N, C-alpha and C positions, 0 to 999 in steps of 0.2 A: 503494499500499499504506499510505502515511502521510497522515493527514488534516491534522495540525497539527504544525509544526516550530517549536521555540523555540530561538533561537540568538543569537549576537552578530553583529558586523559581517561575520563569516566568510560568512554567508548571501548576502551581496551580492557576493561574488567571482565572477569570470566563469565559473569552472569549475563553479559550482553551477547546475544546470538543473532547472527545475520542470515537471512534466507538465501541470497544469491550475491555475495559480495564480489565486485569486479575491480574496483579501483579505490585505493586509500591514498589520500592527499594529506601529508604531514607538513604543517607550517611551523616555523621556528624549530627546526629539527634538533638544534643544540640543546633544547630544554627537555628532551626525552632521554631517559636512561636506557641501559641495556635490557632491563626487564621489560620495558615497553616495546623495544624493538623485536625482542624474542617473541612477545605476544603477537605482534604484527605478522611474524613468519608463521605462527601456528593458525592464523585465522583461516587461511585457505592457500593451498599450494600454487594456485594459478592466479592469485591476486596481483594486479599491477600496483606498484608502490611509487608515488612521486613525493620526494621530500624536497622541501624549500627552506633555504636559510641564507642569510647574508654571511654567516660565519660558521661553516661546518666544523664539527669537532674533528680532531686529528684522525681518528680511526675511519670515520665516514669519508674524509677526504682521501685518505690513503687507498680505500677500497675503490674509489672513483678513478684516481690516477693510475692505479695498477691494473684496471680493466675489469674488476669484479662488478662494478656498477657503471652504468652510463652517466656522463657528466655533460650538463649543458650550462652555459654561463650567459647571463643577461648583464651586459655592461652598459647599455644605452640609458642614460639618466633621463628623468622627466624633463620635459621642455623648460627652458630658462633656469633649470637648477644649476647652482654655482658650488664649486668645491668649498668645504668648510676650512677656514684658516685655522690651522692647528698649532698651538704653542705648548711645549713641554718645558717647565722651568721650575726652580725652587719656589716654594710657597712664600707669598709676600702679601701682607694686607693691603699695601698700596696698590699692587697690581689687581687685586680682587676688587677694591673699590673703583679703580679706574674702568675696569671691564664692565661693572654693573652700571656706573654712570654713563658710559658710552652707549649701553644698550637703551638706557631710559631716554637719552637724547633723541633716539629715533623711535621712541614710544614703543619699544619692544619689551620682551620679558625674558627672564633669566632662570635656568635650572642650576641650582647649586647642590651638588651631590656630596653629602657627608654620610658615609656608610655605617655610622654607630647610633643606634637608637637612643642609648642612655644620655648622649650629650647633644643630640640634634637640636633641642630647644635652646641650648646655650649658644650654638653656632648661629641660630636665627637671631638671637638677641644681639650677638656681636655684629652681624650684618647690619642690623638697625642702627648701631652705633657708628658704624663706618659710613653708611650711606643713609642719613636721616630721612631723606626724601622718599626712599624706597618703601613700598608696602610689602611686608615679608610675612610668609606663613610656611609651615613645615608639614611633611606628610611622610608616613612610613607604614610598613606592613603590619605593625602591631596595633594600629589604631582601629577603632570601631568601624565596621564596614560602612555605616551610613555617614560618619564623620569624614572618612577618607574620600567617599564619593563627593561630598559636598565641597571639600577642599579642591578636588581636581575639577569640578564643574565651575567653581569660582575662578580658578586659574584659566580655564578655557574661555570664560566670559570676561577676562581681563579685569577682574575685581582687585587683583593685587599684582605686584611686579616680579617678585623673587620667590621661587619655590625651593625651600631647602628640603632635600629629600634623600632617601637611600637609593639603592640601585633598582628599586621596583619600577623606575620609569625607563629602564633600558630598552624595553621592546613594547610595541603595541600602542605607543602614544604618538599622536599627530597634532601638535599645536603650532600652527604656521607662524604665529606671532612671537613664539619663543625662539630666539636665534643666538643666544649666548649660553654656553655650557661652562660651568666651573666644576672641576673634580678635585676634591681633596685626596690625599694619599693614593694617588694613581698608581703607584708603585705596587700597591696591594691587590690591585685588580687584574684579571685575566685579559689577554689580548682581545678574546671575543667580546668581553664586557666593554672594554674601551671603545671598540669599534661600534658596538650597538649603541652606546651612550652618545657617541659623536653623531650618530644618525638621528638623534632627537632634535637637532637644530639644523638650520638651513633647508628646511622642508618647503620653503616658498621661493619667491623670486629674490628675496633678501639674502645677503650674504650672511652665513653663519660663522660663528666664532667659538673655538673650543680651547679651553685652558686645563691642561693636565699638570697638577702640581704634585711634587714630592717634597718631603721634609728637608729643610736646609741643614739641619743639625743631626742627621741620622744617615747611616750608610745603607745603601740599597743593594739588594742581591744582583748577581750577574744576569739572572734571568729576568728580573724586574727591569734592568737596564736595557736588555734586548727588546722587551716588550715596548717600553716607552720609545725607544729609538725607532722601532718598527711603525708605531702609530704616527710618529712625526714625519717619517720618510713617505709613507703611503697615504697621501692626503687628497689625491685626485679622485674625481668620481669614478665608480666602478673598480675600485681598488680592493674590494672584499676578498677576491680570490688570492691576490698576492699576500694579504695579511693572513689569511687562513693557511697558505702554504708555509709561511714563516712560523706560524704557530705550530704546525706540524713538525718543523725543524727543531723548535725549542722544546716542545713537550713530548715528541716522539709519537709513533703511529699506534701504540697500544697493541692489543692482541685481536687479530681479525676473527679468530674462532673462540675467543675467550670473553671475559667480562670487562677487561680493562679497555677504556675508551681513549687512553693516552698513556704515554710511558715509552721508554726506549727498549729496544731489543737487547737483552743481556746476553744470550748464549752465543749469538753471531753478530757480526757487524751489520749495520743497517743496509749497506749496499749489497751484501751477500743475502740478506733476507728479502730485499726487494727483487733480486734477481731470481731467487727460488720461487718467490710468489708470482712473478712474471711467468716463469716456466710452467708452473702449475696451472695458471689461468689459461695459457695457450694450450696446454694439453687437454684441459676440460672442454674448451670451446673449439678445438679443432683448428685453430688458426696458426698458421706458420709463425714461428719465433725467429725474428731476424738475429743471426749470430753476430755478436759484438767481438770482432777480432781484436786480439792484443796487438798493438803496434809497437815494434822496437825501434826507437829512433835514437841513434847515438851520434851527436855532432859536437865537436868541440867548441861550443860557444857558451858565453855567460849569459844564462837566461833564468831569472828568478825575480821574486818581488822582494825588493829590499826591505829590511826592518824599519828603516827611517821612512819609507813610503807608506807601509801598512804596519804600525806600530804594534797593534794587538795580535798576539800569536793566533788566537782563536779565529779572528777575522781573516787573517793571512791564510790560515788552512782552509777556511771557507772558500776563499777566492781561488785558491789552487784547485779545489775540487770542482768549482764551476768552470774554470779553464779546461780542466781535463775532460769535462763532460761535453765540450763543444763538438758538434758533428757537422756543421755547415757554416756558410758565410754569414747567415743571419745571427747564429749563435755568437760568432766572433764579434759582430757589431754590437750585439747586446752586452757582452762581457766588457768590451773596451769602453762602451758608454757608461756602464755601472762603475768601473774602476775610475774613470775620469770624474764622474759625478761625486763619488763618495771620498776619493783620496787625492784628486787633482791630476795634473798632467803625468802620463806614464813616463818612468825613466826609461833609458835605453834597454836595460836588462829586462824590464817588464814588457817592453815592446817586442823583444826577441822571444820571450816566453809565449805571448799571444801568437806570434808568427809561427812558432813551433806547433802550437795547437792547431792552427789553420792548415799547416803542412800535414799533420797527422790525419785531419779530416779528409784532405785530398788523397792521401795514401790509402785510406780505407775505402774511398770511392773506386780507386784504381786496383784494388785487391792485392796491394803490396803490404807485406807484414814486417819487413826489416830493411832498415836503411842505416848504415854505419860508415864511419870514415876509418880507413886503414892507413896509418901514417907511414909505415915502412913496408918494402924499401922505397916506394914512391907513394905520395899522398893519393889514395884512390877511394872513390866512393862505391860501396858495395850495396846492391839493391836486389832484393828477391822476395817472393817469386815474381818473375817477370815473364808474361806470355806475349810473344811477338808473332804477328802474322807475317806472311811472305813479303808483303809490301813494306811493312815496318822494318823488316830485316834489311831490305834493299835500301831503305832511307837511312838506317843506322850506318850501314857500310859506306854509303855516300857522304853523309855529314860528319861522322866521327870515326873515320877509317883508322886513324893512328891513336885515337884517345879512348875508344870504347871496346869492350869485348863482351859478347853474350854467349853463355853456355847453355844450349838447349836442354841438356840432361839434368842439370842441377837447377835450370831456370834463374841463374844468377847473372846479373849484369854488373860489370865493373867499368867505372869511368875515371880516367885520369882527372885530378882536380888541378886547374891552372894555378900557377904560383901566386898570382895577384887576384884575389877575390875579395871585393870590399864587403859584400853581405853574402855570407856562405848559405844561409837559409834560403834566401831568394834565388841564389844560383841553383841550389839543389831542386827547389820546387820547379823551376823553369826547365832545368835539364831533363828531369823525369817526365814532365808534361810533354816536352817535345818528342821523347822516345815512345811513350805509350799512347799518345793522342792519335 
């Protein structure tokens, strides 16, 4: 008798029975635990499930990028929507007062997030002292349901200017006139929460402002620093997927078949885990798995990211990993752009490192697995395996008669290296391209 049912988690209780369920749409997927998702699987084997979220939890995202689930990304913002100006800084009363006054001057409203119920009324009183002209009220989840509803309706109807609240406002609210967000102790919130909170402002044609504060007199953890850095870097519209991928890196992918929705793989390295998972998915789906050949490239060049260029060792290792993962020209451009944006102009050693990555990508396309320089008795470039057609052999004989030698049995190509080569990497790339193209 009913075609569409809209409800909360209550629909997943065991006493709710469906006659012919065909489609389940889950909104705000990050608010559902493993038990809820297991219940979804039990409803019916052939039920189609569509989950929607701005910030998928690490395990869900890992299942999507590894091929277990299909992934679709909507990056087109609503018309006239502008990116939220994001500021991450130490807490300062003067900055808070300035942000509130600036919003009041354009007749807007302010969310002030203080995630401690026992002191929220004190913060509201403090804001009244900082900005006497502002009308301030507070709201939190422990309030009486009717009282909380009245506060939110009053805020919607612009009866007061500043709403001091907990993170209960992080999703489901659309207040177009509220375009400034102030978050205290942002270092204690998760990346998903920070992104969801930022989404509460800038929901109209007005420019939104988000201020994420951390305490000036306390040390924050490394993960908290990474989260704040990520939310500051990814402020453009449609950056939810980039933030979720970074959250996956920080928190780990959890356990695909277990209860953990985040956490790092302990028994094997993450790269090995991802490779094993990819192989298993390919085996189950019957799709061919592209073999990722190991390329051995040994050239006597100084190619690295200097410590004075990327000072943090963890960030340096992260960039090495990204460079090693490059597979095409687009990937090279992306990595170079990120390095320049985050750390400044690439030094010569860094340029050579990126050039080596580009050369490796080309060697992979050409089916070559080993390139090395043999210094004695004569400086020689060894390349293998190399398959040459008859026309390519003729061209090699004509253009490199005295400098190149190809062994059809071992499929090894040897090329004498000129005594004066300004850029060895470029010379190697051009020489191999001329032979195999």
